[in-house]
N, C-alpha and C positions, 0 to 999 in steps of 0.2 A: 699064617692065614692062607687058606686054600684058594685055588684059582676059581674064578667065577665060571659057572656053567654057561652053556650056550644060551639058555633061556634068560639067565640073569644078565648076560652081556647085551642081549637083544633089548631087554627092558631098560637097561641104562642108556643105550643108544637112543631108544624111543623117547625117554625122558629128556635127554639133552636136546634132541631135535624139536620136541614140543616146546621146551623152554626157549630155544632160539627163535622159534616161530612166534611165540607170544611176545617176546621182547621186540622182535621185528615189527609185529603188528602194532604194538604200543607206540613205537616211534613214528609209525606212519599214519596213525588214526586221525591226527589233526589235518592230514592232507586228503582225507576222503571227502572231497567236495567236487561238485560239478565244475567249479571254476578253477581248480588246480590244473596246471599245465599237464598235457598228456606226456607219456614217455614209454619206453620199453618195459616189459614185465621184469621185475627184479627177483633175484634168488634170495630166499630167506637167509638172513645171517651174512650175506655178502652184497646184496643189492645188485648193482650193475657193474661192479668192479671188474669182472672178467669179460664184460661186453664192450669195454672201452679201451682203445689203444692209447695209453698215456704218453707214449713217445711220438704219437702222431694224432694228437687230440683233434686237430683241425679236420682231418679226413673223417674221423669218427663222427664229429658234429655235422659235417657235410651230409653224410648218409642219414643221420637221425633227423636232420632238418627236413630233408625231402620226404621223410616218412611221417613226421609229427608236426611240422610247421615251424614258424619263426621263434616260438617260445615253447620249449619242451623241458621235461623234468628227468632227473636221474636220481639214483640212490647209491651212495658210497657207504656200504654197511648200514649205519644208522644215521648218516649225514645226508640230509636232503639237499639236492643241487638243482638249480634251474639255469638253463643255458638260453641266452637271448641272442638272436641273430638278425641281421639286416639293419639298414640305417634307421628306419622308423622306430623299431623296437629298442635298439640300443640307445638312441637319443632319448626316447621316452624314459628308459630306465636310469640312465646316467645323468641326464640334464633336467628333465621335467620332474623326476622324483628323486633328485639327488640327495635330499635330506633323509630319505628312507633307504637308500642303496649304497651309501658311501662308507659303511663300516667294513671291517676286515674280519674274516673268520679266524678263529684260534687254530694255530698249527702246533700241536703238542711236540713235534720233533724240534721246534725252535728252542725248547727248554734245554736241549742237549748242547747248545752253542755257547753256554757260559754266561748268558746275560741275566742280570738280576731282575726282580719284580718291577723296578722303576724304568726299565728299558723298553721303549716302544719304537723309537726311531721315527721315520716319516713314512716309509713304504708300508710296513705292516702294522702301524699303530691303529688303535681303535679311533673311531670318529668322535673326538671329544676335545676338551680344552688343551690337553697335552699335545695332541696332534696339531691343533691350530697354532699353538705357540711355536712348535718346531717347524711347521710349514712356513709360517711368516718369516721366521729367521732365515731359513734356507733360501726361500724365494728372493728376499731382499738382498741377501748376501750375493747370490748369483747375478741378480739384476744390476746391482750397484757396485759390483766389485771393482776396486781400484786401489787395493791396499799395497803398501810398500812402494817399491820403485817401479813396478810394472803393472799395467792394467791387464785384465784377462785377455783382451783382444791381442795385445802385444805378445803375451805368452803363446797364444795359439799361432800367430804369424811366425814367431821365431821357431816354434816347434815344427811348423810346416816347412821352413827352410832347412831344418835338420833332416826332416823326412826326405825332402828332395835330394839332399846330398847323399843320403843312404841309397836312394834309388839310382843315382848316378854311378855309384860304386859297382853296380851290376853290368855296366858297360854295354847295355843293349842286349845282354844275354837273358835267356828265359829264367824266371824266378817266380815264386809264389809271394805275393805282397802281404799276406795275412799277418805274419809275425811283425813286420815293420809297422804296419798300420796299428796293430795292438800296442806296440811300444810307444808310438807317437801319441796316441790318445791317452794311454796310461800316464804319460808325462804331463798332459794338461790337467788331469785330475789330481796328480801328485803336486803340481804347482799350486793348484787351488787349495788343497788340504794341508800340504806340508811345506809350501814355498820352496820346493826343490825339484830337480829333474834327475833322471837316471840316464847314464850312457846306455846305448842300445845293447851293449854286451855285459851290463852289470848283472851279476848273479841274482841280486835282489828282485829286479824287475822280471827276470826270467821265472823265478819261483812264484811271484805274485800272479803272473799270467797263467802259469801251469795250474796252480790251485784254483784260480777263478774258472778256468775252462772245465776242470773236473767237477767243480761245484755245480755248474749248470747241468751237467749230465746227471749228477746225483738227484737234483731237485725234481726231475720228471720221471723217475723210476717208479715202477709199480710198487716196489718195496716201501717207498716213502708214502705213497697214497694209502697203502694198507695200514702202516703205522699211525698215520694221522687219523685214520678212520677207526682204528682199534688201539687207542693209546695205552691200554693196559699192557700191551706187549713190550712197551718201553721199560717196564719195571723188571724185565728179565735182563740181568747185567750184560750177558754176552751179546744180546741184541743191541742194547743201547751203545755198547762200545764200538760196534761196527757201522753205526749210522752216521752219515754226514762227516766223514773223516776229512775230506777235502775242504769243506766249509770251515771246519774247526781249525785246520792248518792255515787257511787264508786269514781268518780272524786273528789267530795268534801272531801271524806275521805283521798284520796291521797294528796290533797292540804294541809290538816291538818298535815299529816306526813312530807310533804315537808317543811312546815313552821317550824316545830319543828327541823328538820334536819339542816336547813340553818342557824339557830342561832349559830351553832358551826363552821361555815365555816370562814376561814381567808385566804385571797389571798396569804399570805406569808408562808403558811403551806402546806406540801405535801398533795395531795388529798387523802381522806379516801375511796372514792368510785366513781362511775360514775357520780353522781350528783355533787360532788365537782369538778370533771374534767370539767363538763359542766359549772359550775359557774366560773371556771378559764378562760374558753374560752369567757364567757360573759364579764369578767373583761378586757380581752385583746381587745375585740371588741367594747369597749365604744367609742361612737362617730362615729362608722361605721354604717350608716343606711342600708347598703346592707347586713350586717351580719344576719344570721339566728339564732344566739345564743342570745336568749331573753327569758324572763320569760314565755311567752306563749308557746314557743316550748319546754321548759323544762317540763312544766306541761303535755304537750301532749306526749312527749317522755316517761315520767314515766308511764303514763297510757298505752301507746302502749306496753312497755316492760312487764308490769304486766299482761295485758290482753293476749297478744300473747304468751309471753314466759312461763307463768305459766300454763295456761289451757292446751295447746297442749302437754306439757311434762307430766303433771300429768295424763291426759287421756291416753296417750300412755303407761305409766307404769301400769295403771289399766288394759289395754288390755294385756300387757305382762304377768301379774300374772294370768289373766283369762286363757290365752292360755297355760300357764304352767300346770294349774290344769286339763285342757282338754286334754293335751298331755304329760302325765307323763314320757313317754319314752324320749321325747326331754328334759324335765327338768332334767332327770337323766344324760343324756349325757353332758349337759351344766355343771352340778355340777362336773362331772368327769374331765372336762377340767379346771374348776376353781381349783379343788384340785391339779391337776398336775402343773398348771402354778403359782398359787398364794398360795395354801395351806390354812391352817386355822390360821397361825401365824401372818399374817399382813393384812392390809386393801388393797383393790384393788387400782391400780394406772392406769392412762391413758396409761402409757408405756406398760402395760400388754396387751392392746388391739391387738397389732401387733402379739402377740403369741397365740391369741385365735380366730381362724377363725370360729369355730362353734358358739361361743357366739356372735360374730360379725354378722354372718349370721342370727342367730335367732332374734337379735334386728332389723335388717333390714327387715326381713320377718314379724315381728310384725307390723312395720310401714306400710309395703305394704298391708298386709291383713286388718289391722284396718282401714286404709284409712280415717283418722279422719277429714281432711279438704277437702272433696271431690270436691268442686267447687272452691277452692282457694279464693283469694280476687279479686274482679272485676278489670279489666283493662279498658283502653279507648284508642282508636286510636288517635294519634296526627296528622296524615295525612292519605290520602288515601293509602291503602295497599292491597296486594293480598295474600290470603292463599288458597292453594289447587285449584288455578285457579279462586276463587271467589273474587270479588272486595268488600272490606269493606271500606266504606267512612269515612273520618275524623269525629271525634266526636261520633263514635259508641261505646257503652258499650260492652266490650268483656268478656265473661265468659269462662274460661279455665277449662274443665272438667278433673281434675287430676285423678278422680276415673277411668275414661275410659282408662287412661294410666297405672295406677297401677293394673288394672284388664284386660288389653288388651289381648285378646285370641290369637293374633298373636305373642305375645312376651313371655308370661309366660306359663310354662308347665302345671301348675294347678292353673289358675288365681283365682278361687273361693275357694281354699282350703289353709290352713296354711301349707306351705311346705318350710322349711329352705333350702332345696336343691336348690332352685332358686338362691341362692347366694354362692354356692359351686361348684367347678369343680370336675372332676373324682377323683383327688388326695386329695380332702378334703380341698383345699385352697380357701380362700375367693375371690370372683370375684365381681367387680362392674358391675352394669347393667344400661344401658342408660335409660331404662324406669322407673328407681327408682327416682321419683321426688315428694316425699311427701312435700318437702319444696318449690315446684314450680321450675321455671327455669328462666334463663336470668337475667338481671340487678335487677329485683324485687324479686329475690329469697330471702327467709326468712333470715333476717340479724342475727337472733338468732340461726341459724343452728349449728355453732360450740359449743355454750353453750348447746343446746339441745342434741347433740351427746355425749358430756361429761356427762351430767346428766343421760342420758339413760344408758350409759355403767356403770357408777359408782354406781348408785342406784340399777340397775338390778343385777350386779354381787355381790354387798354387800348383797342383800337380799337372793340370791340363795346360797351364801357362808354360811350364817347363818341358813337358814330355808329350810325345805321341805314343799311344799304347796300341798294341796289336797282339793277335794270336801268334805264338811262336811258329815259325815256318816248319812245316812237316808234322805239326801236332794237330789232332782232331779239334773241331770246334767245341769249346766247352759247353756244358749243359747250363741252362738258365733255371734249373729246378733247385730248390733249396733242400737242405738236409733237415728233416723234421726234428725239432727240439723246442725247448721253451723260448730260446732266442735262435731264430733260424738263419744259419749261415749259408752262403752259396756252396754248391758242390766244389771240391778242391779244383783249382785251376792254376795255370801259369800264364804269364804275359811277358812281353818285351817292352821296355821303356826306353825310347830313343829321344835324345835331346832334340828339341825343335830348332 
């Protein structure tokens, strides 16, 4: 067959361009309404993919919000997206219209992770009966956990003691606390799921953490956004083989741990951990095709808990120690409260929290200032809904800009500064704030919130009870700016931990 002439090539190119334009217009026609949120002009066939920095989505949304307002729209190829900003709009979307906005968008790349059609888990599940069943099980297990010989609080306090011992080994010399914090929090999740802990130099925990960190980097890449927007590309074998390799390795490692764990399970024995409790529910549900208690959902639940529960807590603790060395006066006042309420003779307990308003305020302010999951997890509308007077059609992906709430200038006295007074009244009593939503809001609020609150309080107070933290002598003052990512860590830093 001969080569196409110049005129023929031009005709083919024009035909392809017209086809892409018609498809693009077809996907957007239902949004041609005066009440659809405004947004930047999109490129036919690509939408706004190249106009958004997916590795720093918060800054992109900051600029677009100033141009288009609290509710604006984007187009990712043929996927319509609406971004909601500010306390009023986010609460309206997630709380007042929760039944309309609590679904999750389909992510085609998830099909590459080896989960079957019955696997939804809790984080990415559709808003329906299976999600409600898994959510109830997970929340009740986390809230009432007291399985085996140890309660969850005892596990955390014992792990905090191991973490303090590891800090002591540095003998007051400069070190980066990130790795030790990761291992300590990983052990809490492992105790919850597998009733086991790892030594801090165990190769298994090192590999788990390595794969998990790389997975987070994978999840925010432009490549993943393009593939989720144009899933047809996933049918190309060499493309599919190179996507989400770290996430697949992480899941494979968890599958191995799960297989080792399950050999010790017996239906007539008391459950040792959350996995045993899940297996018991699977045993009860045998023959019930409607039940969501199956092997696939167990695998996905374990991955969800490890990924969501471990990273967010360890990153928040890393921020907490950074802010203590940057604000030694706050650190000193917290230690005075610890000495007054707990002393040096016993370990902290959750019951102490009610008597420690300053410490509680500092932990809350760390979470607000650090703002570690600025864009939350994407939602999807399950029916047409209205937010701030704008009509958002069914099937629209919804981004809730949690950062815009935690840093809302109309709510917080010093939104861009670390200021524990945000959570204290004139008499020094702790006060709750409506705009404090680092765990999101509504039915999809983070199910691990109670566990995270427990870990943050017990680890933080245990560390400040034992050590005074400071910037290493001769080193420059660390930055309090985060590194843009789906979960935002602080910029790398070192500290010195000296026994009190």
